[in-house]
Every structure is written in C-alpha cells, then in structure tokens.
C-alpha positions in Angstrom: -39.7 -49.5 23.7 -36.6 -50.7 25.8 -35.1 -52.2 22.6 -33.7 -48.4 21.8 -30.8 -48.9 23.9 -30.3 -52.1 21.4 -29.4 -50.0 18.3 -27.4 -46.8 18.8 -27.1 -46.3 15.5 -30.2 -43.8 15.8 -30.7 -40.2 17.5 -31.3 -41.0 21.1 -33.9 -37.8 20.9 -35.9 -39.9 19.1 -37.5 -41.8 22.1 -38.3 -38.7 23.9 -40.6 -37.6 20.9 -42.1 -40.8 20.6 -43.0 -41.0 24.3 -44.4 -37.4 24.0 -45.8 -37.2 20.7 -49.5 -37.8 19.9 -48.6 -37.3 16.0 -49.1 -41.0 14.9 -45.6 -41.8 13.0 -42.9 -44.7 13.1 -39.5 -44.8 12.8 -38.1 -47.2 10.4 -34.4 -48.4 9.5 -32.8 -50.9 7.0 -32.0 -54.2 8.5 -30.5 -57.0 6.8 -31.8 -56.0 3.7 -35.2 -55.1 5.4 -37.2 -52.5 6.2 -37.6 -52.6 10.0 -39.7 -50.8 12.7 -38.0 -49.5 15.3 -39.9 -46.8 17.2 -43.8 -45.7 17.3 -44.9 -42.7 18.8 -47.7 -42.2 21.5 -50.1 -41.0 18.8 -49.9 -44.2 16.7 -50.3 -46.3 19.4 -53.5 -44.5 20.0 -54.6 -44.6 16.4 -54.3 -48.6 16.3 -55.7 -49.0 20.1 -52.5 -50.9 21.1 -49.5 -50.9 22.3 -46.0 -50.2 21.1 -44.6 -53.9 21.6 -47.6 -55.1 19.9 -47.4 -52.9 17.0 -43.5 -53.3 16.4 -43.9 -57.3 16.6 -46.7 -56.7 13.9 -44.9 -54.1 11.8 -41.4 -56.5 11.9 -43.6 -59.7 11.3 -43.6 -61.7 7.9 -46.9 -60.3 7.0 -47.4 -56.5 8.4 -50.0 -55.4 5.5 -52.3 -58.6 6.2 -55.2 -56.3 7.0 -54.5 -53.9 4.0 -56.2 -54.9 0.6 -53.9 -52.8 -1.2 -50.8 -54.7 0.0 -49.1 -55.8 -2.9 -49.4 -51.9 -4.2 -48.2 -50.8 -0.7 -45.1 -53.4 -0.6 -43.9 -51.6 -4.2 -44.1 -48.4 -2.5 -42.3 -49.2 0.4 -39.4 -51.0 -1.3 -38.9 -48.1 -3.6 -39.0 -45.9 -0.5 -36.3 -48.4 1.4 -34.1 -49.1 -1.5 -34.5 -46.2 -3.9 -35.3 -43.0 -1.9 -38.2 -42.3 -3.9 -40.2 -40.2 -1.1 -43.0 -42.2 0.5 -46.8 -41.1 -0.7 -49.3 -43.6 0.0 -53.1 -43.9 0.4 -54.4 -47.0 1.2 -57.3 -49.2 3.5 -56.7 -50.9 6.3 -59.1 -52.9 8.7 -58.3 -51.8 12.4 -60.1 -53.0 15.7 -61.4 -56.5 16.6 -64.9 -57.8 16.3 -67.9 -55.7 16.0 -65.2 -52.8 16.5 -63.5 -54.0 13.2 -63.9 -50.9 10.5 -62.1 -50.1 7.3 -59.8 -46.8 7.7 -58.5 -44.9 4.7 -54.9 -43.9 5.7 -52.4 -41.4 4.3 -48.7 -42.2 5.0 -46.0 -39.9 4.3 -42.2 -40.9 4.6 -39.0 -38.9 4.8 -35.6 -40.3 4.7 -33.1 -38.8 7.6 -29.8 -39.5 8.4 -27.6 -40.1 11.6 -24.6 -37.7 12.1 -22.4 -40.5 10.8 -24.3 -40.7 7.6 -26.5 -43.8 8.6 -30.2 -43.7 6.8 -33.1 -44.2 8.7 -36.9 -42.8 7.9 -40.0 -41.4 9.7 -43.3 -42.4 8.5 -46.4 -40.4 9.6 -49.8 -41.7 9.3 -53.0 -39.6 8.9 -56.5 -40.8 9.2 -58.0 -39.6 6.0 -62.1 -38.4 7.3 -64.8 -39.3 5.1 -65.0 -35.6 3.5 -61.2 -36.2 2.7 -61.6 -39.7 1.6 -64.2 -38.6 -1.0 -62.0 -35.8 -2.3 -59.0 -38.1 -2.3 -60.6 -40.5 -4.8 -62.1 -37.8 -7.0 -60.8 -36.0 -9.9 -58.3 -33.4 -7.6 -56.5 -36.6 -6.5 -53.7 -36.4 -8.9 -53.0 -32.4 -8.0 -53.3 -33.5 -4.2 -50.5 -36.0 -4.9 -48.5 -33.5 -6.6 -48.8 -31.0 -3.8 -48.2 -33.6 -0.9 -44.8 -34.5 -3.3 -43.7 -30.8 -3.3 -44.2 -30.7 0.7 -42.2 -33.9 1.2 -39.6 -32.5 -1.0 -39.5 -29.3 1.2 -39.5 -31.4 4.4 -36.7 -33.6 3.4 -34.7 -30.5 1.9 -35.3 -28.7 5.4 -34.4 -31.8 7.4 -31.2 -32.3 5.6 -29.8 -28.3 5.9 -31.1 -27.6 9.5 -29.3 -28.7 12.5 -32.9 -29.2 14.4 -36.1 -30.1 12.9 -39.5 -29.9 14.4 -42.8 -31.4 13.3 -45.7 -28.8 14.4 -49.5 -30.2 13.8 -51.8 -27.4 13.2 -54.6 -28.7 14.6 -53.4 -29.7 18.1 -50.7 -27.2 18.1 -48.5 -30.6 19.2 -44.8 -30.4 18.3 -42.5 -33.2 18.2 -38.9 -33.5 17.7 -38.1 -34.9 14.3 -34.4 -34.6 13.7 -31.2 -32.7 15.6 -27.6 -32.9 15.2 -24.9 -33.9 17.5 -22.2 -31.5 18.6 -24.0 -28.4 17.3 -24.5 -25.7 19.9 -27.7 -24.6 18.5 -28.8 -28.3 19.4 -29.4 -28.2 23.1 -31.2 -25.1 23.7 -34.1 -26.1 20.8 -34.1 -29.9 22.1 -34.6 -28.4 25.5 -37.6 -26.5 24.4 -39.5 -29.2 23.8 -38.2 -32.1 25.6 -40.6 -31.7 28.6 -43.2 -29.7 26.2 -45.3 -30.9 23.9 -47.2 -27.8 22.8 -45.8 -25.5 20.3 -46.8 -22.3 21.6 -45.2 -23.1 25.2 -42.4 -24.5 23.6 -41.5 -21.6 21.1 -42.1 -19.2 24.3 -39.8 -21.4 26.6 -37.2 -21.3 23.5 -37.2 -17.2 23.1 -37.4 -16.8 26.9 -34.5 -18.6 27.8 -32.1 -18.7 24.8 -33.1 -15.8 22.4 -31.1 -12.6 23.6 -33.6 -9.5 24.7 -32.9 -7.4 22.0 -34.7 -10.0 19.6 -37.2 -11.4 21.8 -40.1 -9.0 21.0 -39.4 -9.6 17.2 -39.3 -13.6 17.5 -42.5 -13.4 19.5 -44.2 -11.8 17.1 -43.1 -13.6 14.0 -43.2 -17.0 15.4 -46.7 -16.8 16.6 -48.7 -19.8 15.4 -51.8 -17.5 14.3 -49.5 -15.7 11.9 -48.0 -18.6 10.1 -51.0 -19.0 7.6 -50.2 -15.8 6.5 -46.5 -15.7 6.5 -45.4 -19.2 5.2 -46.4 -19.4 1.4 -46.9 -22.8 -0.2 -44.0 -24.7 -1.6 -41.9 -22.0 -0.3 -40.1 -21.3 3.0 -40.4 -18.5 5.9 -37.3 -17.9 8.0 -36.4 -15.3 10.8 -32.9 -14.7 11.8 -32.2 -13.9 15.4 -29.4 -13.9 18.1 -28.4 -16.1 20.9 -25.9 -15.7 23.7 -23.6 -18.7 22.9 -22.2 -18.6 26.9 -18.7 -17.4 26.3 -19.7 -14.1 26.4 -20.3 -13.8 22.5 -23.1 -13.9 20.1 -24.7 -16.7 18.1 -26.6 -16.2 14.8 -29.1 -18.7 14.5 -32.2 -19.0 12.0 -35.9 -20.2 12.2 -37.6 -21.5 9.2 -41.3 -23.1 8.7 -42.3 -25.1 5.3 -46.1 -26.1 4.9 -46.2 -29.9 5.6 -50.1 -30.3 4.5 -53.0 -28.8 5.9 -52.0 -26.4 8.7 -49.2 -28.6 9.6 -45.6 -27.4 9.7 -42.0 -28.3 9.7 -39.9 -26.2 11.9 -36.2 -25.9 11.3 -33.7 -24.4 13.1 -29.7 -23.8 12.5 -26.6 -22.1 13.2 -25.9 -19.5 10.4 -22.7 -17.7 11.8 -20.9 -18.8 8.3 -23.7 -17.0 6.2 -23.8 -13.9 8.5 -19.8 -14.0 8.4 -20.2 -14.1 4.4 -22.5 -11.3 4.4 -20.4 -9.1 6.7 -17.6 -9.6 4.5 -19.3 -8.7 1.3 -20.9 -5.8 3.2 -17.3 -4.9 4.2 -16.1 -5.5 0.6 -19.0 -3.0 -0.6 -17.9 -0.6 2.5 -14.2 -0.2 1.1 -15.4 -0.2 -2.8 -17.6 2.9 -1.8 -14.8 4.4 0.2 -12.5 3.9 -2.7 -15.1 5.4 -4.8 -15.7 8.2 -2.6 -11.8 8.8 -2.4 -11.3 8.4 -6.6 -14.4 11.2 -6.8 -12.3 13.4 -4.3 -9.0 12.9 -5.8 -10.9 13.7 -9.2 -12.2 16.9 -7.5 -8.8 17.7 -6.2 -7.0 17.1 -9.6 -9.6 19.1 -11.5 -9.1 22.2 -8.8 -5.4 21.6 -9.1 -5.3 21.6 -12.8 -7.7 24.3 -13.2 -5.6 26.7 -11.2 -2.4 25.5 -13.0 -3.7 26.3 -16.4 -5.1 29.4 -15.5 -2.0 30.6 -14.3 -0.2 30.6 -17.8 -3.6 31.4 -19.5 -3.7 34.9 -17.9 -0.3 35.6 -18.9 -1.3 34.6 -22.5 -4.6 36.7 -22.4 -2.8 39.4 -20.6 0.2 40.1 -22.6 -1.7 39.8 -25.9 -4.0 42.4 -24.8 -1.0 44.5 -23.7 0.6 44.0 -27.2 -2.8 45.2 -28.9 -2.8 48.2 -26.5 0.9 49.1 -27.3 1.1 47.5 -31.1 3.0 50.8 -32.2 5.7 50.4 -29.8 7.9 47.3 -31.2 10.1 46.9 -28.3 7.2 46.3 -26.1 5.6 44.1 -28.8 8.6 41.7 -28.8 9.1 41.7 -25.1 5.2 40.7 -24.4 5.6 38.1 -27.4 8.0 36.3 -26.0 6.3 36.1 -22.8 3.4 34.9 -24.5 5.3 31.9 -25.9 6.8 31.2 -22.6 3.4 31.3 -21.1 2.7 28.9 -24.1 5.2 26.4 -23.6 4.5 26.1 -19.8 0.8 25.6 -20.7 1.5 22.9 -23.3 3.8 21.5 -20.1 0.6 21.5 -17.8 -1.2 19.6 -20.6 1.5 17.1 -21.5 1.5 15.8 -17.9 -1.9 16.0 -17.1 -2.6 13.5 -20.2 0.5 11.2 -19.4 -0.9 10.8 -15.8 -4.1 9.8 -17.2 -2.8 7.0 -19.5 -0.6 5.7 -16.9 -3.3 5.7 -14.9 -5.7 4.0 -17.5 -2.6 1.4 -18.1 -2.1 2.7 -21.8 1.5 3.0 -21.4 3.6 0.4 -22.4 7.3 0.0 -21.9 8.8 -1.1 -25.2 12.8 -1.4 -25.0 15.2 -1.6 -27.7 18.9 -1.9 -28.2 20.5 1.5 -27.5 24.0 2.6 -27.1 24.0 3.9 -23.4 26.8 6.4 -23.8 25.3 8.0 -26.5 21.8 7.8 -24.7 23.6 9.5 -21.3 25.0 12.3 -23.5 21.9 13.1 -25.4 19.7 13.8 -22.3 22.3 15.4 -20.4 22.9 18.0 -23.3 19.5 19.2 -23.5 20.0 21.3 -20.8 23.5 23.1 -21.8 21.4 26.2 -22.4 19.4 26.2 -19.0 22.6 25.4 -16.9 24.4 28.4 -19.0 21.3 30.6 -18.3 21.7 30.0 -14.5 25.3 29.9 -14.5 25.1 26.6 -13.0 27.9 23.9 -13.3 27.3 20.2 -14.1 29.4 17.3 -13.2 28.8 13.9 -14.7 30.4 10.7 -14.4 29.5 7.8 -16.7 30.7 4.2 -15.7 28.3 1.7 -17.3 30.5 -1.1 -18.2 28.0 -2.8 -21.1 27.6 -0.4 -23.9 24.8 -1.7 -25.4 21.8 -2.3 -23.3 17.7 -2.9 -23.8 15.7 -0.1 -22.6 12.8 2.4 -23.4 14.6 5.5 -24.6 11.7 7.5 -24.8 10.4 6.9 -21.2 13.9 6.7 -19.8 14.9 10.2 -21.3 11.6 11.4 -19.8 12.3 10.4 -16.4 15.8 11.9 -16.1 14.4 15.0 -18.3 11.7 15.3 -15.3 14.4 15.0 -12.4 17.1 17.2 -14.0 15.0 20.0 -14.8 13.9 20.2 -11.1 17.5 20.2 -10.2 17.9 23.2 -12.5 14.9 25.0 -11.3 15.3 24.5 -7.7 19.1 25.4 -7.3 19.8 29.1 -7.4 22.1 30.6 -9.7 25.8 29.6 -9.6 24.8 26.3 -7.9 26.1 22.9 -8.7 24.7 19.7 -10.1 25.9 16.4 -10.3 25.0 13.1 -12.6 26.8 10.0 -11.8 25.6 6.4 -13.7 27.1 3.2 -12.7 26.3 -0.3 -13.4 25.4 -2.9 -10.7 24.9 -6.6 -10.8 21.6 -7.6 -11.8 19.4 -10.2 -10.8 20.6 -12.7 -13.4 23.9 -13.1 -15.8 22.3 -11.3 -19.0 20.8 -8.4 -16.5 22.3 -5.4 -15.2 21.0 -2.8 -13.0 21.8 1.1 -14.0 22.1 3.1 -11.2 21.6 7.0 -11.9 22.1 9.5 -9.2 21.2 13.2 -10.1 22.4 15.5 -6.8 22.4 19.2 -6.4 22.9 22.1 -3.5 19.8 23.7 -4.4 17.2 24.9 -1.9 16.2 21.2 -0.7 12.9 20.1 0.9 11.5 19.0 4.2 11.5 15.7 5.5 8.0 15.3 6.0 7.5 16.6 2.1 10.0 13.9 0.9 7.5 11.3 2.3 4.5 12.7 -0.4 6.8 13.8 -3.1 5.9 11.5 -5.5 2.0 12.0 -5.1 -0.3 14.0 -7.4 -0.1 17.5 -7.5 2.5 17.5 -4.5 4.4 20.8 -4.2 5.7 22.2 -1.0 4.6 25.5 -0.6 7.4 27.9 0.4 8.4 31.2 -0.3 10.9 30.0 -2.8 9.5 27.6 -4.4 5.9 29.6 -5.0 7.9 31.8 -7.6 9.0 28.7 -9.5 6.5 27.4 -12.4 5.7 23.6 -12.2 2.1 21.5 -11.5 3.4 18.9 -9.0 3.1 16.2 -11.5 6.3 15.5 -12.7 7.9 13.1 -10.0 4.1 11.7 -9.9 4.9 10.4 -13.6 8.7 9.8 -12.8 7.7 7.2 -10.2 4.7 4.9 -12.0 7.2 5.1 -14.9 10.1 3.4 -12.9 7.7 1.0 -11.6 6.2 -0.1 -14.8 10.4 -0.5 -15.4 10.6 -2.9 -12.5 12.9 -0.1 -11.1 13.4 2.1 -7.6 13.7 5.8 -7.0 14.4 7.0 -3.9 14.8 11.0 -2.7 16.8 12.6 0.0 16.8 16.1 0.8 17.2 18.5 3.3 16.4 22.2 3.3 19.0 24.8 2.3 21.4 21.9 1.7 19.9 20.2 -1.9 18.3 17.2 -3.1 19.7 13.7 -3.9 17.4 11.4 -6.3 18.7 8.0 -7.0 16.9 5.7 -9.8 17.3 2.0 -10.2 16.4 0.2 -13.4 16.9 -3.1 -14.9 18.1 -3.5 -18.2 19.1 -6.9 -20.4 22.3 -6.7 -21.9 22.9 -6.3 -25.6 25.0 -7.3 -28.6 26.1 -4.0 -30.6 23.6 -3.3 -33.5 24.5 -2.9 -37.1 25.1 0.6 -38.1 22.3 2.1 -40.6 22.7 5.1 -41.9 20.6 8.0 -41.0 18.7 10.2 -44.0 19.7 13.7 -44.3 16.4 15.5 -43.5 17.8 19.0 -43.7 15.2 21.3 -45.6 15.3 24.8 -47.3 12.4 26.4 -49.4 14.0 25.7 -52.7 13.5 21.7 -51.6 10.0 21.9 -51.3 9.3 24.3 -54.4 6.7 22.7 -56.9 5.6 20.3 -53.9 1.9 19.9 -53.4 0.4 18.7 -50.3 -3.1 17.6 -49.3 -3.8 18.9 -45.8 -6.9 17.0 -43.8 -7.4 19.4 -40.9 -11.1 20.3 -39.8 -10.2 23.4 -37.1 -10.2 26.3 -39.0 -7.5 27.8 -36.9 -4.9 24.9 -36.7 -5.2 24.8 -41.0 -4.9 28.3 -41.2 -1.3 28.3 -39.0 -0.4 25.1 -41.1 -1.3 26.6 -44.2 0.9 29.7 -43.6 4.1 27.3 -42.2 4.0 25.7 -45.1 3.4 28.0 -47.8 6.2 30.1 -46.2 8.4 26.9 -47.0 7.4 27.0 -50.5 5.0 24.2 -50.4 1.4 24.4 -52.5 -1.4 23.3 -50.0 -5.2 22.4 -50.7 -7.4 21.8 -47.4 -10.1 19.5 -46.7 -12.1 19.3 -43.5 -12.4 15.7 -42.9 -11.5 12.2 -44.1 -14.2 11.6 -46.5 -13.5 14.6 -48.3 -9.7 13.9 -48.3 -10.4 10.3 -50.0 -12.9 12.2 -52.6 -10.4 14.9 -53.2 -7.4 12.4 -53.8 -9.6 10.1 -56.0 -10.8 13.4 -58.2 -7.1 14.6 -59.0 -5.0 12.8 -61.7 -2.2 10.8 -60.2 1.0 12.6 -59.0 -1.0 15.9 -58.0 0.0 15.6 -54.3 3.1 14.5 -53.0 2.4 14.2 -49.6 -1.1 14.0 -47.5 -1.1 15.7 -43.9 -3.6 14.0 -41.7 -5.5 15.0 -38.6 -6.7 12.3 -36.6 -10.1 13.5 -34.7 -12.2 14.5 -38.0 -15.9 14.4 -38.7 -17.4 11.7 -41.2 -14.0 9.9 -41.0 -11.3 10.1 -38.4 -7.4 9.8 -39.8 -6.6 6.1 -39.2 -9.6 5.1 -41.2 -9.0 7.4 -44.2 -5.5 6.3 -44.3 -6.4 2.6 -44.3 -8.9 3.0 -47.0 -6.3 4.8 -49.2 -3.9 2.1 -48.8 -6.4 -0.3 -50.5 -7.2 2.0 -53.4 -7.0 0.2 -56.6 -4.4 2.6 -58.2 -1.2 1.5 -56.4 0.2 5.3 -56.9 -2.3 6.5 -55.2 -2.4 4.0 -52.4 1.4 4.4 -51.7 1.4 8.4 -51.3 3.2 9.5 -48.1 0.8 10.0 -45.3 2.0 12.0 -42.4 -0.2 12.0 -39.0 -0.3 16.0 -38.0 -2.4 15.8 -34.6 -2.5 16.5 -30.7 -2.5 12.9 -30.3 0.9 13.0 -29.4 1.9 9.8 -27.0 4.5 7.1 -27.9 1.2 4.7 -28.4 -0.5 7.3 -30.3 2.5 7.2 -32.7 2.5 3.9 -32.8 -1.0 3.6 -34.0 -0.6 6.1 -36.6 2.2 3.8 -38.2 0.0 0.8 -37.8 -2.9 2.1 -39.6 -0.4 2.9 -42.7 0.9 6.2 -42.1 4.5 7.2 -43.0 5.4 9.6 -40.3 3.9 11.6 -37.2 4.1 15.2 -36.5 2.5 16.4 -32.7 0.8 19.3 -32.1 1.4 22.5 -31.1 3.5 22.4 -34.4 7.4 22.9 -33.9 7.9 24.2 -37.2 12.0 22.9 -37.3 10.7 19.3 -36.6 7.9 19.4 -38.9 9.9 20.6 -42.1 12.5 17.8 -41.0 9.6 15.1 -41.3 8.6 16.6 -44.5 12.1 16.6 -45.5 12.2 12.6 -45.3 9.5 12.3 -48.3 9.8 15.3 -50.2 13.0 14.5 -52.0 
C-alpha cells in the first residue's frame, strides 16, 4: 500500500483506517476516465485470502470481474456509480480460492460517494459476504423490499458523510470501528480521529473520546447515550439519533459538538461528529429574540396596567365631582343660587372628563398608527392668530399678559392645520395653567431655512415665567401620564397625556420639540416643523351658517340614534330650535322609515355611527343607492362619538355631508345644520 504517497488527492487518514479495519472495503477514485482501486482494508484482504498488492493489481486489471458470473450487470452498475453518482447496491456471485478450496460466494457491495477537502470525488465500497440463510432471503420475494431498505440506508449514510466533519463506520457484530471520512482544518476532527487511530473497537474509542475531549459536565450523559447497547433502541430506521455535547477548545472556551448515528444495515451504524457552534449561536439568537419579545410583552402589559390605573384615577376625579354636585343640587333644589353654582361645577367637571377621554383616545389612535398627517395650503398668519386667540378668555381670567411675534416670510405653507393646532393649544394651555396670576407668556414664530429649496422650517417658541419643572422631570416629560407631583401641581387638573401626544404628533410631522425649564423661573418649549412652500389659493366665499329658530320652522329631521339618553337630549335641543323630529333606533329602521315616507318628508338625517342591525356608514351607502334620486340625495350628517379626524374623513367617504361630534356643542350643531336647512 505504498502507492498512497503517490496520490495526495485523497485523505491520508484512509491509510490508517485500511491498515486497522477488519471491515471489508475498498477505496476507489476515477483516473483517466476509469474507476481505479486505491486502497483495500485488512478485512478485504482476509475475505479474499490475499495481500493488498495482489488485490489492487487484480482490481485495476483489464478484467477484474473474471470470477463473477454477473460481470456484465456488475460493469453497468459500477459505470453508473462512477459516472452518474447512482449509489452502488449490488448483489453478485464470485469464485474465491484456488483448487479444491475454490467456492462460489454471494457478495453484497454497497458504495458511497465521498469528497476531498478541495471537492474531488472518491468512493468507498463495502463488501459483505452473504450467509446461506441471507442468500435464500435475498433471492426470495422479499428481495425488492430489502433492496429499497438498503437504498434508504445508503441515502442516509451519504447525507451523513456530506454534512459531518468526521464519519466512522461501526460494525455491529464485532464492534469494530473505522474512519470513513474526515475534514481538514476543523477543530473537531483531531479529537475524533485520535479516538480511533490506535483503537479499533467502538466501545474503547468512544470511551477515549469522552474521557479526553468531552467536558466533565457532559460526560455522564454522553457515556449513557452512546453506549452500544442503547443504540438499537434509540436509532430508528431511516432516521437519525443525535446527542449534543461540549468540548474544551483549548483556548479557555467551549466548542459545541454533535454526535449522530444512522443505520447502515443489520446492526451496523454510520457515526458522524460535527461542530454545531453556528447552529447553537442561531438558536441562542432566537432565544434572545424570544426573551426580548417576552420582556417587551411584559413591559407592554405593565404599561397597560399603569395606563388603566392612571386613567381610572384621572376619570374618577371629575366623575366624583359630577356625581357629588348633582346630589347636592337635588338636595338643595329650592336654593336657586346653590343649584346654579353646582350646575356650573358639574359642567366644568364634565368638560374635564371629556378632555381626559379625548386625550386617551387620541393616544390610542397614535399608538395604533391610525393618525395620518394630511397637509393642505394654509395662510400662516391667520393660522397663528386663530390658535392664539382661542385663549383670550383664559388669559384675561388669570390676568396674564401675552406677547406674540410672528416673522414667517412665506405666507402660504402646506400644513396639517388640525394637528398643528392641537400641538400649540396643548403647549399654550400648559403655559397658562402653570403660570400664576399676573404672569407673562411669549409666543414667537419665525421662519428658518429648510432642507430643500421648496421647504422652510417654522420654529415656534412658547415661553412662560410660571412655576417651572425640575431638570430630572424634563427628561421624562414626554412619557405617558408624566406629571411632576409638587404641592403646586397637585391642585392643577391634568392627565399627563398632553405633551406625550404633542411629542408623537411632532414626530409624525418629522419635526422636533425640546423643553428647558427651571423650578420657579418658568418653562421654554421650542417646536420646529418642516413645511413645503405653497402658492396663494383662490378665494372661496364661506357660506353663512348663522341660525335662528325661525330659520328651521317647518323643517323635519329623521334622527337615527340607538341610545335613549342621547336621543332624548338631541330631541330637546332640536325641538327647541324649531325643528320637527322623528326617531329610529338603528340603521335598518332608518332606511325603512325613509322609504315608507313620501318624498320630501324629511329635509335631513342625523345619523349615529355605532348602531345595531346596520351601522351609520352602511346605512348611508344604502341610501345613496336608492332608485329614487330625491331620497338618495337627502343631506345626511353624522352625529357620533367617533370624533377624530379619521372618523370625519370616513363619514364623508361613506357619502355623508357633515359631521357633529358628541358630546354635542349646541352652537356648532346648529351651525352645521344651518348649512343644509335653508
């Protein structure tokens, strides 16, 4: 076998395996287009009662199958194996021996394809002598199933050989183990090769490997899981049995390995060992992601609990006032002065409760991604004056002075007026609430250079000389329900959601907001928002929406409202305005009432949204498709607690003509109705 040095293309470990292994096998490679024998094992020599040199000479001769009756069939199988990579699984007869000792043997050959580290192909063919009993079975009616089983085993063996760094063959009868394949440059190889280089018995080889290369914490589990006696029960047919374990990498770290077993026929096994550090890393990364997801879920659950606690607390405060002052008004109903005072306080508490609910719903919409920024052309000066003027009464009530400075060069800009107004109103209302009577507030707006030629940045600074905030609290001022608890702030109504909403809206606009403050010296809020420059829009005259009771005389409204209390309130308000009203409790009843009435009976429909049987959107869409054009075009106005901008847009998309939010603002309600009842 000295010719091994002449062909460095094949793994040198094969030589040691061949010299030691009692298993009959031969190693082949393709040379000059022909299948050439390269090595034969000690077991192969014993089987043919010859030396390796003589056997290699015969196998590489012109007629290696001279003693085989099925030589033509075997040549075809070998050719398919060498040229087409079709697994070799051949049963043939061969005359072995000389003279009187010459006998006809039945041989079963199984071939698998292997690859060197640089991708060159070679093959290992194992030869088994078939006993008389096996011979009868092989040529019986069960031969086909046995052949299929062998093919499945070969497929598993081939896959194992490709995927694992070191592959052993374990013969069940003798427990002999031999090296089939090993990859160069892989840390796991040395330990696995050393385990069998001078040890030909599996039990001793695996014990050596465990004792010398497996970390102490994993040894007991490995000894129990790799014992030959347990393999028959643990290695299922056509499937793999594996164990993961750890090895000292020699540099103070741990290497993760896997040993895997597959059936190779009878009680034989193919054993693979590979490095699975990349797999473990991927699994740990997944576990880390799951752990992070769990932490986020727990944090979200904690935030939800905190949210509900804070909302419950903030809602109870005005609710307690509403209930308490209502009870007092009933108790002192004969004292007009007290009743009027209690009613005023109930209204104040009701508005506070409405503000809380609006903030909670607004935050929920932002968090769920339901808020959209929709920019339209606006006159910047009119916009600035309008939102500042909204606080005139509040400023007078506390005797506060307000100084404004407006120096925006471009008069017309694209902006989301609704949400911009909400931002500035939240900040300015805070300045008013937290500034003592007689204090001073300044509002300054100026234009800065934008990121592009058609863009500007509008910087708005709202500064007061109020009670101020601590530096520590400034770092958390944009968190939900963030309120600095001091003797001064405890007396001021608020949810701690206003600035959280402002921050999220500014972020949606790709703007920035910053706060600087000092206790006892006041607070400065700076808001910068980008805007596209616009041209002056064409003037459109606004309709006169003023109203009086005479204007509505003789007009009839169909009110669709499922809540009896809301219906009662709306009925009284509408009748007081001189309107005639019919009430239905759901969308389906609204359609039936309209269709059953003569055309022109109703001048307008007030439509709730959330109703049984058919909601307001679907009801409106149905009405718009009625065959009677006069009925189909009747004005429909939403009157609903769905009061966000997105809700207004959806109402118009469904075919409605207007939108009145609940709780009802009577002046705004009449102004809206005045647009359609002329």
